[in-house]
matplotlib code that plots the C-alpha trace (Angstrom):
import matplotlib.pyplot as plt

x = [-5.6, -4.7, -5.3, -4.8, -2.6, -2.4, -1.7, -4.2, -1.8, -2.2, -0.5, -0.4, -0.5, 1.0, 0.1, 2.0, 0.6, 2.7, 6.2, 9.1, 9.5, 12.4, 12.3, 12.9, 10.3, 7.6, 9.0, 8.8, 4.5, 3.9, 5.4, 3.6, 0.2, 0.0, 1.4, -2.0, -3.8, -3.3, -3.8, -6.8, -7.8, -7.3, -9.2, -12.3, -13.4, -18.0, -19.1, -21.8, -24.8, -26.4, -28.8, -32.1, -34.3, -36.9, -35.5, -35.4, -39.1, -40.0, -42.1, -44.0, -47.5, -49.6, -49.0, -48.1, -50.8, -51.9, -51.2, -52.4, -56.5, -58.5, -60.0, -63.7, -62.7, -62.9, -61.6, -61.8]
y = [-13.3, -13.2, -16.5, -16.7, -20.0, -21.1, -18.9, -16.5, -14.7, -13.1, -14.9, -13.5, -15.7, -14.3, -16.3, -15.2, -16.1, -14.2, -14.0, -14.5, -12.4, -12.3, -12.4, -8.6, -7.4, -9.8, -8.4, -4.4, -5.6, -6.8, -4.0, -1.4, -3.5, -4.0, -0.1, 0.9, -1.2, 0.1, 3.7, 2.9, 0.9, 3.4, 6.2, 4.2, 4.9, 5.1, 7.7, 6.9, 8.5, 10.5, 8.7, 11.4, 11.1, 10.7, 8.1, 5.9, 6.5, 6.3, 3.2, 1.8, 3.7, 0.8, -3.0, -3.6, -4.8, -8.3, -8.9, -12.7, -11.6, -10.4, -7.0, -7.9, -10.1, -7.8, -9.1, -7.3]
z = [-49.4, -45.4, -43.6, -39.5, -38.1, -35.1, -33.1, -34.8, -36.1, -40.0, -42.4, -46.3, -49.1, -52.7, -55.9, -58.9, -61.7, -64.9, -65.0, -62.3, -59.6, -57.4, -53.7, -53.7, -55.8, -53.5, -50.7, -52.0, -53.3, -50.0, -48.3, -50.4, -50.1, -46.3, -45.9, -48.1, -46.7, -43.3, -44.1, -45.3, -43.1, -40.1, -42.1, -42.5, -39.3, -39.4, -37.3, -34.9, -35.2, -32.4, -30.7, -29.8, -27.2, -29.7, -31.4, -28.2, -27.0, -30.6, -31.4, -34.1, -34.3, -35.5, -36.4, -40.1, -42.9, -42.7, -46.2, -45.6, -45.0, -47.8, -47.9, -47.5, -44.0, -41.2, -38.2, -35.5]

ax = plt.figure().add_subplot(projection="3d")
ax.plot(x, y, z, "-o")
ax.set_aspect("equal")
plt.show()
C-alpha cells in the first residue's frame, strides 16, 4: 500500500502477517515488487484511437424514446 506524505512523495507500508522476516528480506521483497510495478506501469499504456471526421461530425438522428409516456398518448 502506498501513501503520500506531506512532501507529496510516495511512502510504502508493509504489513507482515506471519513469520519474522529480517530487514534484508523485507528490502528484497520491496525491491522486487517495485521493479515489477515499474515495468508493468511503463508497458501498460493504452493506445489512443484515431478520431475520424465522421466520428467528430456524427450526431444522433433522433431523440431517445421517452419511456414515461404511454403508447397511445401522441404528443406532436
